[in-house]
C-alpha positions, 0 to 999 in steps of 0.5 A: 443516921450516918452519911458518907461524902467523898471530898476531893481536896484537889478539886478545890485546891489543885496545886496542893501536894497529892496526899501519900494515902488515898482519899477516903470518904468522910463519915459524919452524922450531922451537918454540925459535925461536918462543919466542926471538922471543916473548921478544925482541919481547914480554918484552924490550919489556915493558911495552907501552903500550896505546892506552888508556894501560894498561901490558901486562907480558909474561912468559916464561911467558905464551908457553904461553898466547899460543901455546895450547901443550899436551902431550897427556895433560898438564893443566898446564904448569909453565913452570920445567920446560917452559922448558928443554924448549922451548929444546931443541926445535930441530926442529918442535914435538917433543911439544908441540901448539898451537891454530891461529889463524884469520885 
């Protein structure tokens, strides 16, 4: 199952320079794949320099906020417990849900 999600980086980091190319939807087949891409493109590239000169530090646990990830019936996600579960979710989103973005 291939899932598409539009992620608007400006939503999270309004002072970043606007990319020269249009923002496109991400295509991924699992939560693990999306998380690995987040780590590669944000955590490993951290700190990201904003247009205002501020440094934005991205950490692995920020993933749940950027995706607005949740588990029905669970009020809080403790990332050290969730990280292995996220990496094990190699088909779709498993027990997780996310808030869709419009864009």
